[in-house]
TIDOVEX-636564 format. One record per residue: residue number from 1; residue in three letters; x, y, z of N, C-alpha, C, O in turn. Coordinates in nm, 2 decimals. Layout:
TIDOVEX-636564
DRENKOL,num,residu,nc1,nc2,nc3,cac1,cac2,cac3,cc1,cc2,cc3,oc1,oc2,oc3
DRENKOL,NUM,ALA,X,Y,Z,X,Y,Z,X,Y,Z,X,Y,Z
...
This chain:
TIDOVEX-636564
DRENKOL,num,residu,nc1,nc2,nc3,cac1,cac2,cac3,cc1,cc2,cc3,oc1,oc2,oc3
DRENKOL,1,MET,8.05,12.63,9.86,8.19,12.62,9.91,8.21,12.48,9.98,8.11,12.43,10.04
DRENKOL,2,LEU,8.32,12.43,9.97,8.35,12.30,10.03,8.37,12.33,10.18,8.42,12.43,10.22
DRENKOL,3,PRO,8.32,12.24,10.27,8.33,12.26,10.41,8.48,12.25,10.45,8.56,12.19,10.38
DRENKOL,4,PRO,8.52,12.32,10.56,8.66,12.33,10.60,8.73,12.20,10.62,8.85,12.19,10.59
DRENKOL,5,VAL,8.66,12.09,10.66,8.72,11.96,10.68,8.77,11.90,10.55,8.86,11.82,10.55
DRENKOL,6,VAL,8.71,11.94,10.44,8.75,11.88,10.31,8.86,11.96,10.24,8.94,11.90,10.17
DRENKOL,7,ARG,8.86,12.09,10.26,8.96,12.18,10.19,9.10,12.13,10.20,9.17,12.13,10.09
DRENKOL,8,PRO,9.15,12.10,10.32,9.30,12.06,10.32,9.33,11.94,10.23,9.45,11.93,10.19
DRENKOL,9,PHE,9.23,11.85,10.21,9.26,11.73,10.13,9.27,11.76,9.98,9.34,11.69,9.91
DRENKOL,10,VAL,9.19,11.86,9.93,9.18,11.88,9.79,9.23,12.01,9.74,9.25,12.02,9.62
DRENKOL,11,GLN,9.26,12.11,9.82,9.30,12.24,9.78,9.46,12.24,9.78,9.52,12.27,9.89
DRENKOL,12,SER,9.52,12.20,9.67,9.66,12.20,9.66,9.70,12.26,9.53,9.64,12.24,9.43
DRENKOL,13,HIS,9.80,12.35,9.53,9.84,12.42,9.41,9.91,12.32,9.31,9.98,12.23,9.34
DRENKOL,14,SER,9.88,12.35,9.18,9.94,12.28,9.07,10.07,12.34,9.04,10.10,12.45,9.09
DRENKOL,15,GLU,10.15,12.28,8.96,10.27,12.33,8.90,10.27,12.33,8.75,10.27,12.22,8.70
DRENKOL,16,PRO,10.26,12.44,8.68,10.25,12.58,8.74,10.12,12.60,8.80,10.03,12.51,8.80
DRENKOL,17,TYR,10.10,12.72,8.86,9.98,12.75,8.93,9.86,12.76,8.83,9.86,12.83,8.74
DRENKOL,18,TYR,9.75,12.68,8.86,9.63,12.69,8.78,9.55,12.81,8.82,9.51,12.82,8.94
DRENKOL,19,PRO,9.53,12.91,8.73,9.48,13.04,8.78,9.32,13.05,8.78,9.27,13.16,8.83
DRENKOL,20,HIS,9.25,12.95,8.75,9.10,12.96,8.74,9.03,12.90,8.86,9.08,12.80,8.91
DRENKOL,21,VAL,8.93,12.97,8.90,8.84,12.92,9.01,8.70,12.89,8.95,8.64,12.97,8.89
DRENKOL,22,HIS,8.66,12.77,8.97,8.53,12.72,8.92,8.43,12.71,9.03,8.46,12.72,9.15
DRENKOL,23,SER,8.30,12.68,8.99,8.20,12.66,9.09,8.09,12.57,9.03,8.09,12.55,8.91
DRENKOL,24,GLY,8.00,12.52,9.12,7.89,12.45,9.07,7.92,12.30,9.04,8.00,12.24,9.11
DRENKOL,25,THR,7.86,12.24,8.94,7.87,12.10,8.91,7.96,12.08,8.79,7.95,12.16,8.69
DRENKOL,26,VAL,8.03,11.97,8.79,8.11,11.93,8.67,8.09,11.78,8.65,8.08,11.71,8.75
DRENKOL,27,LEU,8.09,11.74,8.52,8.09,11.60,8.49,8.23,11.56,8.47,8.31,11.63,8.40
DRENKOL,28,VAL,8.27,11.44,8.52,8.40,11.38,8.49,8.38,11.26,8.40,8.32,11.16,8.45
DRENKOL,29,ALA,8.42,11.27,8.28,8.39,11.16,8.18,8.50,11.06,8.17,8.61,11.10,8.12
DRENKOL,30,GLY,8.48,10.94,8.22,8.58,10.84,8.20,8.58,10.77,8.06,8.54,10.84,7.97
DRENKOL,31,SER,8.63,10.65,8.05,8.65,10.59,7.92,8.58,10.46,7.90,8.61,10.38,7.81
DRENKOL,32,ALA,8.49,10.42,7.99,8.42,10.29,7.99,8.31,10.29,7.88,8.27,10.39,7.83
DRENKOL,33,TRP,8.27,10.17,7.84,8.17,10.15,7.74,8.04,10.23,7.76,7.97,10.26,7.67
DRENKOL,34,CYS,8.01,10.26,7.89,7.88,10.33,7.93,7.89,10.48,7.93,7.80,10.55,7.97
DRENKOL,35,THR,8.01,10.54,7.89,8.03,10.68,7.91,7.93,10.77,7.83,7.88,10.86,7.89
DRENKOL,36,GLN,7.90,10.74,7.71,7.81,10.82,7.63,7.67,10.82,7.70,7.62,10.93,7.71
DRENKOL,37,ASP,7.62,10.71,7.74,7.49,10.71,7.80,7.49,10.78,7.93,7.40,10.85,7.97
DRENKOL,38,ASP,7.60,10.76,8.01,7.61,10.83,8.14,7.61,10.98,8.12,7.55,11.05,8.20
DRENKOL,39,VAL,7.69,11.03,8.03,7.70,11.17,8.01,7.57,11.23,7.96,7.53,11.33,8.01
DRENKOL,40,GLU,7.50,11.16,7.87,7.37,11.21,7.83,7.27,11.22,7.95,7.19,11.32,7.96
DRENKOL,41,ARG,7.27,11.12,8.03,7.17,11.12,8.14,7.21,11.22,8.25,7.13,11.29,8.31
DRENKOL,42,ALA,7.34,11.24,8.27,7.39,11.34,8.36,7.36,11.48,8.31,7.32,11.57,8.39
DRENKOL,43,LEU,7.37,11.51,8.18,7.34,11.64,8.13,7.19,11.67,8.14,7.15,11.78,8.14
DRENKOL,44,HIS,7.11,11.56,8.13,6.97,11.58,8.15,6.94,11.63,8.30,6.84,11.71,8.32
DRENKOL,45,LEU,7.02,11.58,8.39,7.00,11.63,8.53,7.07,11.76,8.55,7.01,11.84,8.63
DRENKOL,46,ARG,7.18,11.79,8.49,7.26,11.91,8.51,7.29,11.97,8.37,7.41,11.96,8.33
DRENKOL,47,PRO,7.20,12.03,8.30,7.21,12.07,8.16,7.33,12.17,8.14,7.39,12.17,8.03
DRENKOL,48,LYS,7.37,12.25,8.24,7.47,12.35,8.22,7.61,12.30,8.27,7.70,12.38,8.26
DRENKOL,49,ALA,7.62,12.18,8.31,7.75,12.13,8.37,7.85,12.12,8.26,7.83,12.06,8.16
DRENKOL,50,PRO,7.97,12.17,8.28,8.09,12.15,8.19,8.14,12.01,8.21,8.10,11.94,8.30
DRENKOL,51,ILE,8.23,11.97,8.12,8.28,11.83,8.13,8.44,11.84,8.14,8.50,11.91,8.07
DRENKOL,52,ILE,8.49,11.75,8.23,8.63,11.72,8.24,8.65,11.58,8.18,8.58,11.49,8.22
DRENKOL,53,THR,8.73,11.57,8.08,8.75,11.44,8.02,8.87,11.37,8.08,8.97,11.44,8.13
DRENKOL,54,VAL,8.87,11.24,8.07,8.98,11.16,8.12,9.03,11.06,8.01,8.95,10.99,7.95
DRENKOL,55,ASN,9.16,11.07,7.99,9.22,10.98,7.89,9.16,10.98,7.76,9.14,11.09,7.70
DRENKOL,56,ARG,9.12,10.87,7.70,9.07,10.87,7.56,8.93,10.93,7.54,8.89,10.96,7.43
DRENKOL,57,SER,8.86,10.96,7.65,8.73,11.03,7.64,8.75,11.18,7.58,8.66,11.24,7.54
DRENKOL,58,ALA,8.88,11.23,7.59,8.90,11.36,7.54,8.87,11.37,7.39,8.84,11.48,7.34
DRENKOL,59,GLY,8.87,11.26,7.32,8.84,11.27,7.17,8.69,11.25,7.15,8.65,11.26,7.03
DRENKOL,60,HIS,8.61,11.24,7.25,8.47,11.21,7.24,8.38,11.33,7.29,8.26,11.34,7.25
DRENKOL,61,PHE,8.43,11.41,7.38,8.35,11.51,7.45,8.43,11.64,7.45,8.55,11.64,7.49
DRENKOL,62,LYS,8.37,11.75,7.42,8.43,11.88,7.43,8.44,11.91,7.58,8.34,11.91,7.65
DRENKOL,63,SER,8.56,11.95,7.62,8.58,11.96,7.76,8.66,12.09,7.80,8.72,12.15,7.72
DRENKOL,64,ILE,8.65,12.12,7.93,8.72,12.24,7.98,8.86,12.21,8.01,8.95,12.30,8.01
DRENKOL,65,LEU,8.89,12.09,8.04,9.02,12.04,8.07,9.02,11.89,8.07,8.91,11.83,8.07
DRENKOL,66,MET,9.14,11.83,8.06,9.14,11.68,8.06,9.25,11.64,8.17,9.34,11.71,8.20
DRENKOL,67,VAL,9.23,11.51,8.21,9.32,11.46,8.32,9.37,11.32,8.28,9.29,11.24,8.22
DRENKOL,68,THR,9.49,11.29,8.31,9.54,11.15,8.29,9.65,11.12,8.40,9.72,11.21,8.44
DRENKOL,69,ILE,9.65,11.00,8.44,9.77,10.95,8.51,9.88,10.90,8.42,10.00,10.91,8.45
DRENKOL,70,ASP,9.84,10.85,8.30,9.93,10.81,8.20,9.99,10.92,8.12,9.94,10.96,8.02
DRENKOL,71,ARG,10.10,10.98,8.17,10.16,11.10,8.11,10.20,11.08,7.97,10.19,11.17,7.88
DRENKOL,72,GLY,10.26,10.96,7.94,10.31,10.93,7.81,10.20,10.93,7.70,10.22,10.99,7.59
DRENKOL,73,LYS,10.09,10.87,7.73,9.98,10.86,7.63,9.90,10.99,7.63,9.82,11.01,7.54
DRENKOL,74,GLY,9.92,11.08,7.72,9.84,11.20,7.73,9.85,11.29,7.61,9.76,11.36,7.57
DRENKOL,75,LEU,9.97,11.29,7.54,9.99,11.37,7.42,9.89,11.33,7.31,9.83,11.42,7.25
DRENKOL,76,ALA,9.88,11.20,7.28,9.78,11.16,7.18,9.64,11.19,7.22,9.56,11.23,7.13
DRENKOL,77,TRP,9.60,11.17,7.34,9.47,11.19,7.38,9.44,11.34,7.38,9.33,11.38,7.34
DRENKOL,78,LYS,9.53,11.42,7.42,9.52,11.57,7.41,9.50,11.61,7.26,9.41,11.70,7.24
DRENKOL,79,GLN,9.57,11.56,7.17,9.56,11.59,7.03,9.43,11.55,6.98,9.37,11.61,6.89
DRENKOL,80,SER,9.37,11.44,7.03,9.24,11.39,6.98,9.13,11.49,7.01,9.03,11.50,6.93
DRENKOL,81,HIS,9.14,11.57,7.11,9.05,11.68,7.14,9.06,11.79,7.04,8.95,11.83,6.99
DRENKOL,82,MET,9.18,11.82,7.01,9.20,11.93,6.90,9.15,11.88,6.77,9.08,11.95,6.70
DRENKOL,83,ASP,9.17,11.75,6.74,9.13,11.70,6.61,8.98,11.70,6.59,8.93,11.72,6.48
DRENKOL,84,ASN,8.91,11.66,6.70,8.77,11.64,6.69,8.68,11.77,6.72,8.57,11.78,6.68
DRENKOL,85,PHE,8.74,11.86,6.79,8.67,11.98,6.84,8.73,12.11,6.79,8.68,12.22,6.82
DRENKOL,86,SER,8.85,12.11,6.73,8.92,12.22,6.68,8.95,12.33,6.79,8.95,12.45,6.77
DRENKOL,87,GLU,8.96,12.28,6.91,8.99,12.36,7.03,9.10,12.29,7.11,9.09,12.17,7.14
DRENKOL,88,PRO,9.20,12.37,7.16,9.29,12.31,7.25,9.23,12.28,7.39,9.13,12.34,7.42
DRENKOL,89,VAL,9.29,12.19,7.46,9.24,12.16,7.60,9.37,12.14,7.68,9.47,12.08,7.64
DRENKOL,90,THR,9.36,12.20,7.80,9.48,12.18,7.89,9.48,12.04,7.95,9.37,11.99,7.99
DRENKOL,91,LEU,9.60,11.99,7.96,9.62,11.85,8.02,9.67,11.86,8.16,9.77,11.92,8.19
DRENKOL,92,HIS,9.60,11.79,8.25,9.64,11.79,8.39,9.68,11.65,8.43,9.62,11.55,8.39
DRENKOL,93,ALA,9.79,11.64,8.50,9.84,11.51,8.55,9.87,11.51,8.70,9.87,11.62,8.76
DRENKOL,94,GLY,9.90,11.40,8.76,9.93,11.40,8.90,10.07,11.42,8.93,10.12,11.54,8.91
DRENKOL,95,ARG,10.14,11.32,8.97,10.28,11.34,9.00,10.37,11.35,8.87,10.33,11.31,8.76
DRENKOL,96,PHE,10.49,11.39,8.89,10.58,11.42,8.78,10.63,11.29,8.71,10.65,11.29,8.59
DRENKOL,97,GLY,10.64,11.18,8.78,10.69,11.06,8.73,10.84,11.05,8.74,10.90,11.15,8.77
DRENKOL,98,GLY,10.89,10.93,8.73,11.04,10.91,8.75,11.13,10.99,8.66,11.24,11.02,8.69
DRENKOL,99,LYS,11.08,11.03,8.54,11.16,11.10,8.44,11.15,11.25,8.47,11.23,11.33,8.41
DRENKOL,100,GLY,11.06,11.30,8.56,11.05,11.44,8.59,10.96,11.51,8.50,10.93,11.46,8.39
DRENKOL,101,LYS,10.91,11.62,8.54,10.81,11.69,8.46,10.86,11.74,8.32,10.78,11.76,8.23
DRENKOL,102,MET,10.99,11.77,8.31,11.04,11.82,8.18,11.03,11.71,8.07,11.04,11.74,7.95
DRENKOL,103,ALA,11.01,11.58,8.11,11.00,11.48,8.01,10.86,11.48,7.94,10.84,11.41,7.84
DRENKOL,104,TYR,10.77,11.56,8.00,10.63,11.56,7.94,10.58,11.70,7.92,10.50,11.75,7.99
DRENKOL,105,PRO,10.64,11.77,7.82,10.61,11.91,7.80,10.47,11.93,7.75,10.42,12.05,7.76
DRENKOL,106,TRP,10.40,11.83,7.71,10.26,11.84,7.67,10.16,11.85,7.79,10.04,11.88,7.78
DRENKOL,107,VAL,10.21,11.82,7.91,10.13,11.83,8.03,10.13,11.98,8.08,10.24,12.03,8.10
DRENKOL,108,ASP,10.02,12.04,8.08,10.01,12.18,8.12,10.02,12.20,8.27,10.08,12.30,8.31
DRENKOL,109,TYR,9.96,12.11,8.35,9.96,12.13,8.49,9.98,12.00,8.56,9.91,11.90,8.53
DRENKOL,110,PHE,10.07,11.99,8.65,10.09,11.88,8.74,10.04,11.91,8.88,10.04,12.02,8.92
DRENKOL,111,TRP,9.98,11.80,8.94,9.93,11.81,9.08,10.00,11.71,9.16,9.95,11.60,9.20
DRENKOL,112,PRO,10.13,11.74,9.20,10.22,11.64,9.26,10.18,11.59,9.40,10.22,11.49,9.44
DRENKOL,113,ARG,10.09,11.67,9.46,10.05,11.63,9.60,9.93,11.55,9.60,9.88,11.50,9.71
DRENKOL,114,TYR,9.87,11.52,9.49,9.75,11.44,9.48,9.79,11.29,9.45,9.85,11.27,9.35
DRENKOL,115,PRO,9.77,11.20,9.54,9.80,11.06,9.51,9.72,11.01,9.39,9.61,11.06,9.37
DRENKOL,116,SER,9.78,10.93,9.31,9.72,10.89,9.18,9.65,10.76,9.18,9.60,10.71,9.08
DRENKOL,117,GLY,9.64,10.70,9.30,9.56,10.57,9.31,9.42,10.58,9.28,9.36,10.69,9.30
DRENKOL,118,GLY,9.35,10.47,9.24,9.21,10.48,9.22,9.17,10.51,9.08,9.05,10.53,9.06
DRENKOL,119,THR,9.25,10.51,8.98,9.23,10.55,8.84,9.24,10.70,8.81,9.23,10.78,8.91
DRENKOL,120,SER,9.26,10.73,8.69,9.26,10.87,8.64,9.13,10.95,8.67,9.14,11.07,8.70
DRENKOL,121,VAL,9.02,10.88,8.67,8.89,10.94,8.70,8.89,10.99,8.84,8.84,11.10,8.87
DRENKOL,122,TRP,8.94,10.92,8.94,8.94,10.96,9.08,9.04,11.08,9.10,9.01,11.17,9.18
DRENKOL,123,LEU,9.15,11.08,9.03,9.24,11.19,9.03,9.17,11.32,8.97,9.18,11.42,9.03
DRENKOL,124,ALA,9.09,11.30,8.86,9.02,11.41,8.80,8.91,11.46,8.90,8.89,11.58,8.91
DRENKOL,125,ALA,8.85,11.38,8.98,8.75,11.42,9.08,8.82,11.51,9.18,8.76,11.61,9.23
DRENKOL,126,LYS,8.94,11.47,9.23,9.01,11.55,9.33,9.05,11.68,9.27,9.04,11.78,9.34
DRENKOL,127,ILE,9.10,11.68,9.15,9.14,11.81,9.08,9.01,11.90,9.07,9.02,12.02,9.10
DRENKOL,128,ALA,8.90,11.84,9.03,8.78,11.92,9.01,8.74,11.98,9.14,8.70,12.10,9.14
DRENKOL,129,LEU,8.74,11.91,9.26,8.71,11.97,9.38,8.81,12.08,9.42,8.78,12.18,9.48
DRENKOL,130,GLY,8.94,12.05,9.39,9.05,12.14,9.43,9.04,12.28,9.35,9.09,12.38,9.41
DRENKOL,131,ILE,8.98,12.28,9.23,8.97,12.40,9.16,8.84,12.47,9.18,8.80,12.57,9.11
DRENKOL,132,GLY,8.76,12.42,9.27,8.64,12.49,9.31,8.50,12.43,9.29,8.40,12.48,9.35
DRENKOL,133,PHE,8.49,12.33,9.21,8.36,12.27,9.18,8.31,12.20,9.31,8.39,12.15,9.39
DRENKOL,134,GLU,8.18,12.22,9.34,8.12,12.17,9.46,8.06,12.03,9.44,8.04,11.96,9.54
DRENKOL,135,GLU,8.02,12.00,9.32,7.96,11.87,9.29,8.03,11.81,9.17,8.04,11.87,9.07
DRENKOL,136,VAL,8.07,11.68,9.18,8.14,11.61,9.07,8.05,11.49,9.04,8.01,11.41,9.13
DRENKOL,137,ILE,8.01,11.48,8.92,7.93,11.36,8.87,8.02,11.28,8.78,8.06,11.32,8.67
DRENKOL,138,VAL,8.05,11.16,8.83,8.14,11.07,8.75,8.05,10.99,8.65,7.95,10.94,8.68
DRENKOL,139,CYS,8.10,10.99,8.52,8.04,10.93,8.41,8.14,10.83,8.35,8.25,10.86,8.33
DRENKOL,140,GLY,8.09,10.71,8.31,8.18,10.62,8.24,8.29,10.56,8.33,8.40,10.54,8.27
DRENKOL,141,ALA,8.27,10.54,8.46,8.37,10.48,8.54,8.30,10.39,8.64,8.30,10.42,8.76
DRENKOL,142,PRO,8.25,10.28,8.59,8.18,10.19,8.68,8.27,10.10,8.76,8.23,10.04,8.86
DRENKOL,143,LEU,8.40,10.10,8.73,8.50,10.02,8.79,8.46,9.87,8.79,8.47,9.80,8.89
DRENKOL,144,GLU,8.41,9.83,8.67,8.37,9.69,8.64,8.43,9.65,8.51,8.47,9.73,8.43
DRENKOL,145,CYS,8.43,9.52,8.49,8.49,9.47,8.36,8.41,9.51,8.24,8.29,9.50,8.24
DRENKOL,146,GLY,8.48,9.55,8.13,8.41,9.58,8.01,8.51,9.66,7.92,8.61,9.70,7.96
DRENKOL,147,PRO,8.47,9.68,7.79,8.55,9.75,7.70,8.55,9.90,7.72,8.47,9.95,7.79
DRENKOL,148,TYR,8.64,9.96,7.65,8.64,10.11,7.65,8.53,10.16,7.56,8.47,10.09,7.48
DRENKOL,149,LEU,8.51,10.29,7.57,8.40,10.36,7.50,8.42,10.35,7.35,8.32,10.37,7.27
DRENKOL,150,ASP,8.54,10.34,7.30,8.57,10.33,7.16,8.57,10.18,7.11,8.61,10.16,6.99
DRENKOL,151,GLY,8.54,10.09,7.20,8.53,9.95,7.16,8.66,9.88,7.17,8.67,9.76,7.15
DRENKOL,152,ASP,8.77,9.95,7.21,8.90,9.89,7.23,8.90,9.78,7.34,8.86,9.81,7.45
DRENKOL,153,ASN,8.93,9.66,7.30,8.92,9.54,7.39,9.06,9.48,7.42,9.06,9.37,7.47
DRENKOL,154,ASP,9.16,9.56,7.41,9.30,9.51,7.43,9.31,9.45,7.56,9.31,9.52,7.66
DRENKOL,155,PRO,9.33,9.32,7.57,9.34,9.25,7.71,9.46,9.30,7.79,9.46,9.28,7.91
DRENKOL,156,LYS,9.56,9.35,7.72,9.68,9.39,7.80,9.65,9.52,7.87,9.72,9.55,7.97
DRENKOL,157,GLU,9.56,9.60,7.82,9.54,9.74,7.88,9.40,9.76,7.92,9.37,9.85,8.00
DRENKOL,158,GLY,9.30,9.69,7.86,9.16,9.72,7.88,9.11,9.66,8.01,9.19,9.61,8.09
DRENKOL,159,TRP,8.98,9.68,8.03,8.92,9.64,8.15,8.84,9.51,8.14,8.77,9.47,8.23
DRENKOL,160,THR,8.84,9.45,8.02,8.76,9.33,7.99,8.81,9.21,8.07,8.73,9.12,8.10
DRENKOL,161,THR,8.94,9.20,8.11,8.99,9.08,8.17,9.04,9.12,8.31,9.12,9.04,8.37
DRENKOL,162,ARG,9.00,9.22,8.37,9.05,9.26,8.51,9.00,9.15,8.61,8.89,9.11,8.61
DRENKOL,163,THR,9.09,9.11,8.69,9.06,9.01,8.79,9.00,9.08,8.92,9.01,9.20,8.93
DRENKOL,164,PRO,8.93,9.01,9.00,8.88,9.07,9.13,8.99,9.14,9.21,8.96,9.24,9.27
DRENKOL,165,VAL,9.11,9.08,9.21,9.21,9.14,9.28,9.25,9.28,9.22,9.27,9.38,9.29
DRENKOL,166,GLN,9.26,9.28,9.09,9.29,9.41,9.02,9.18,9.51,9.05,9.21,9.63,9.07
DRENKOL,167,LEU,9.06,9.47,9.03,8.94,9.57,9.06,8.95,9.62,9.20,8.93,9.74,9.22
DRENKOL,168,GLU,8.98,9.54,9.29,8.98,9.58,9.43,9.10,9.68,9.46,9.09,9.77,9.54
DRENKOL,169,SER,9.21,9.67,9.38,9.32,9.76,9.40,9.28,9.90,9.36,9.33,10.00,9.42
DRENKOL,170,TYR,9.18,9.92,9.27,9.13,10.05,9.24,9.02,10.09,9.34,9.02,10.20,9.39
DRENKOL,171,ARG,8.93,10.00,9.36,8.81,10.03,9.44,8.84,10.07,9.58,8.78,10.16,9.64
DRENKOL,172,LYS,8.95,10.01,9.64,8.98,10.04,9.78,9.02,10.19,9.80,8.99,10.24,9.91
DRENKOL,173,VAL,9.08,10.25,9.70,9.11,10.39,9.71,8.99,10.48,9.71,8.98,10.57,9.79
DRENKOL,174,TRP,8.89,10.44,9.63,8.76,10.52,9.63,8.69,10.51,9.76,8.64,10.60,9.81
DRENKOL,175,ARG,8.70,10.39,9.82,8.64,10.37,9.95,8.71,10.45,10.06,8.65,10.50,10.15
DRENKOL,176,TYR,8.84,10.45,10.05,8.93,10.51,10.16,8.91,10.66,10.16,8.91,10.72,10.27
DRENKOL,177,ASP,8.89,10.73,10.05,8.89,10.87,10.04,8.75,10.92,10.08,8.68,10.98,10.00
DRENKOL,178,LYS,8.71,10.89,10.20,8.57,10.92,10.24,8.54,11.07,10.25,8.43,11.11,10.24
DRENKOL,179,PHE,8.65,11.16,10.26,8.62,11.30,10.26,8.56,11.35,10.13,8.50,11.46,10.13
DRENKOL,180,MET,8.58,11.27,10.02,8.52,11.31,9.89,8.38,11.27,9.87,8.31,11.32,9.79
DRENKOL,181,HIS,8.34,11.17,9.94,8.21,11.10,9.92,8.09,11.20,9.92,8.00,11.18,9.84
DRENKOL,182,PRO,8.08,11.30,10.01,7.97,11.38,10.01,7.96,11.47,9.88,7.85,11.53,9.85
DRENKOL,183,HIS,8.06,11.48,9.81,8.07,11.58,9.70,8.08,11.51,9.56,8.08,11.58,9.46
DRENKOL,184,VAL,8.08,11.38,9.56,8.10,11.30,9.43,7.98,11.20,9.42,7.95,11.13,9.51
DRENKOL,185,ARG,7.92,11.20,9.30,7.82,11.10,9.27,7.86,11.03,9.14,7.95,11.08,9.07
DRENKOL,186,SER,7.80,10.92,9.11,7.83,10.85,8.99,7.70,10.80,8.92,7.60,10.78,8.98
DRENKOL,187,MET,7.71,10.78,8.79,7.60,10.75,8.71,7.58,10.60,8.69,7.47,10.56,8.64
DRENKOL,188,SER,7.68,10.52,8.72,7.66,10.37,8.69,7.76,10.29,8.76,7.87,10.33,8.81
DRENKOL,189,GLY,7.73,10.16,8.78,7.82,10.06,8.82,7.85,10.06,8.97,7.78,10.11,9.05
DRENKOL,190,TRP,7.96,10.00,9.00,8.01,9.99,9.14,8.03,10.13,9.20,7.99,10.14,9.32
DRENKOL,191,THR,8.08,10.22,9.13,8.10,10.36,9.18,7.97,10.42,9.22,7.96,10.50,9.31
DRENKOL,192,MET,7.86,10.40,9.14,7.73,10.45,9.18,7.68,10.39,9.31,7.62,10.45,9.39
DRENKOL,193,ASP,7.70,10.26,9.32,7.66,10.19,9.45,7.74,10.25,9.57,7.68,10.26,9.68
DRENKOL,194,LEU,7.86,10.29,9.55,7.94,10.35,9.66,7.90,10.49,9.69,7.88,10.53,9.80
DRENKOL,195,LEU,7.89,10.57,9.58,7.88,10.72,9.60,7.73,10.77,9.59,7.70,10.87,9.64
DRENKOL,196,GLY,7.65,10.69,9.53,7.51,10.73,9.51,7.49,10.80,9.38,7.58,10.85,9.31
DRENKOL,197,TYR,7.36,10.80,9.34,7.32,10.87,9.21,7.29,11.02,9.24,7.25,11.05,9.35
DRENKOL,198,PRO,7.32,11.10,9.14,7.30,11.25,9.17,7.15,11.28,9.21,7.06,11.22,9.15
DRENKOL,199,ASP,7.14,11.37,9.29,7.00,11.42,9.33,6.93,11.48,9.21,7.00,11.54,9.13
DRENKOL,200,VAL,6.80,11.47,9.20,6.72,11.53,9.10,6.69,11.67,9.15,6.62,11.69,9.26
DRENKOL,201,LYS,6.73,11.77,9.08,6.71,11.91,9.12,6.60,11.98,9.04,6.57,12.09,9.06
């Protein structure tokens, strides 16, 4: 169980209400070039851990649910999970957006009380704790410059050309949310330096 000091920050109902309660460890798979290696190493440490995918990683890993801040692109990423694994996956997002939740019927659950700063992976970590997981292991989210896991190097949207100022805009949120730090670990990069590597059990 999460300690009482943490619960008010992460236990918030979704719209509609998410009916499942989870426990144990979950992997949150981001979309960086190192995701595949991170997931493989994390599963070696926690062989039974389910996976929550984020954005384009939904097409690469079978997951129990997926999370995105980018509500518009969520439909294609959600479909990629069905295409590659022949199973539907529920899509979770943060706030409704300026157009309102009705503009995104493919989003199954919104979490409007969760701030969306810090990337979709950080939102996924908050949702994971909120639905009961006690340990979150971040994979493929080093918050460093580099291509996506599918090799996409689009400088307009990718991470290959992020400036130090842009990187800091994401990193500062991870540093600020200290209430999550005892429950989240990372497999690589700057986020591993911040949160630490998972304990060997």
